[in-house]
N, C-alpha and C positions, 0 to 999 in steps of 0.2 A: 211285249210281254204277253205271251199266250196263256199264261197260267194266272191271270190276275185274281180270280175268286179264290184260288188255293192260297195265293199269297196273303191277301188280306184276312182270310180266315184263320190261317195257320200261325200268324204272327200277331202278337198283341198290339204292337205299334208298327206302322208302315209309313214311310215318306217316299213318295213317288215324284220323280222329275220327268215332266213331259217336255221333250225337246225335238228338234229337228236338225238334220245335217247342215242345212243351208243358213241356220241361225247363228250369226256371230255372238250374241249374248249368251246363247246356249254353250257354246265352245268356251267362252270366258268363265262360265259358271261351273262346267263340268269338274275341274280340279277341286274346287271348293266343295261341291257335293261329295266327291270321292273322299276328301279329307274329313268331311264330317262323318261319313260312313266308317271310316277307319277308327275314329275316336269315340263312336257311339254304338258298341256292339249289341246293345240291348234293342236297338231299333233296326228294322229292316229297311234298307235303302234300295230302291229300284228305279231303273231308268226306262222310260217308255218312249221309243221312237215314233212320233206321231205320223210319219210317213208309212212305216211298216205296220203300225197298229191303228189304221184309221177308224176302225169300228169302236175301239176303246176311246180314242181321242173324240170321236163324235158322241159317244154316249155320255161323256163327261163335259160336253160342249167347250172343249178346248179351242179357243179362238186366237190365243196369244202364247208364244213360248219364249223363254221358258215358263212353265207353270208347275208349281208345287201342290200336291195334295197330300194331307196327312190324314191317316186312318187310325182309329183306335178301336179294337175289338170288332173289327169289321165295318165300322161306321166312319164315314167322311166326316171329320171334325174341323178341318181348315183347308182353304185353298187360296192361292194367290199367284199372280203373275208378275214377271219381271224379276230382276236381280235384286236380292235381299242382301244387305250388307252382313258380314259375320255376326255383329252383336244381335241383329234381328233374327238370324238363324238360330242362334244359341237360345234366344228367348222362345223362338217357336218350338224348339225340341224340349224345353223346360215346361212349356204349356202343354205340350203333347203328353208328356210323362204325367202331368197333373190332372189332365182331362179325365172327366168321369163320363161314361156313357150309360145312361139308364135305359133299360128296355121296358117299354110300356105293354102290359099284357094286351093281347088282341081284343079282349072283351071290354076293355076300358077305353072309351072314346075321349079324345081330348078336344076341347073347344079351340077354335083357331085364335 
């Protein structure tokens, strides 16, 4: 995905599937991911081939595939590796829709 920044900035909600061609669980998950995409048009679903997009995979420290990452309003709000069963995927999408992302003004410092 060469246009990563454009995708997360232009879409309110984004779910990315980091995968690899050699990964059997990724192949098993692919039809599930595609079905979710077809039934949830309000969310942008994208697939990131970790072999072709090594810089992006390294930037997000993807060490295991499949890896899902959910973004809301340009901010990473959830990430998880492995095969999620359909009920957990539905809950993930529900939580993504409900997630609020608050932007703290640059002049306000937060304590750790």
